[in-house]
C-alpha positions in Angstrom: -20.7 60.1 5.5 -21.2 58.0 2.4 -17.7 56.8 2.4 -17.8 55.7 6.0 -21.0 53.8 5.6 -19.6 51.8 2.5 -16.5 50.8 4.5 -18.7 49.9 7.5 -21.0 47.7 5.6 -18.3 46.0 3.4 -17.3 43.4 6.1 -20.9 42.6 6.8 -21.5 42.0 3.1 -18.6 39.6 2.7 -19.1 37.8 6.0 -21.2 35.0 4.2 -18.4 34.5 1.6 -15.8 33.6 4.2 -14.7 29.9 4.3 -16.7 27.9 6.9 -14.9 26.5 9.9 -14.2 22.8 9.6 -17.3 20.9 10.7 -16.1 17.4 10.3 -13.1 15.7 11.8 -11.9 12.1 11.4 -11.6 10.1 14.6 -9.7 6.8 14.4 -10.1 4.2 16.9 -6.9 3.7 18.9 -6.4 0.2 17.8 -6.5 1.0 14.0 -3.5 0.3 12.0 -1.5 3.2 10.4 -1.2 3.6 6.6 1.1 1.1 5.1 0.9 -1.3 8.0 -0.2 -4.2 5.7 2.8 -3.7 3.4 5.2 -3.8 6.4 3.7 -6.9 7.9 5.7 -10.1 8.0 3.1 -12.2 6.3 2.6 -9.8 3.5 6.3 -9.5 2.9 6.8 -13.4 2.8 3.8 -13.8 0.4 5.3 -11.1 -1.8 8.6 -12.6 -2.0 7.1 -16.1 -2.7 5.1 -14.6 -5.6 8.2 -12.9 -7.0 10.2 -16.0 -6.7 7.4 -18.0 -8.5 7.2 -15.5 -11.3 11.0 -15.6 -11.8 11.0 -19.4 -11.9 8.2 -19.4 -14.4 9.9 -16.9 -16.7 13.1 -18.9 -16.5 11.3 -22.1 -17.4 9.8 -20.4 -20.4 13.1 -19.0 -21.5 14.7 -22.6 -21.1 11.9 -24.1 -23.1 12.4 -21.5 -25.9 16.2 -22.1 -25.9 15.7 -25.9 -25.9 13.4 -25.6 -28.9 15.9 -23.3 -30.7 18.7 -25.9 -30.1 16.5 -28.7 -31.4 15.8 -26.8 -34.5 19.5 -26.1 -35.0 20.3 -29.8 -34.5 17.8 -30.8 -37.1 19.0 -28.2 -39.6 22.6 -29.4 -38.9 21.7 -33.1 -39.5 19.9 -32.0 -42.7 23.0 -30.2 -44.0 25.3 -33.0 -42.9 23.2 -35.5 -45.1 23.5 -33.1 -48.0 27.3 -33.0 -47.5 27.6 -36.7 -47.1 25.6 -37.5 -50.2 28.0 -35.2 -52.3 31.1 -36.7 -50.9 30.2 -40.4 -51.6 
């Protein structure tokens, strides 16, 4: 009888440990946008492309300025060396 009683009381003892049934549920209004709807909208896509184009133009302008500065330095060095060569040949 002792064995039967322990098995009969075991489910009652663990009843409180079981996971509770879901009490909350999300309810969305029917006119709400789905996830990612903003990223797929036309206006967002156009703004994103414009920002990317602006960033690329800015980076290209910076690279062009750096290249122009390097060219000016090279020209100045060439002229300096040319003066040295001209002074030795005369």
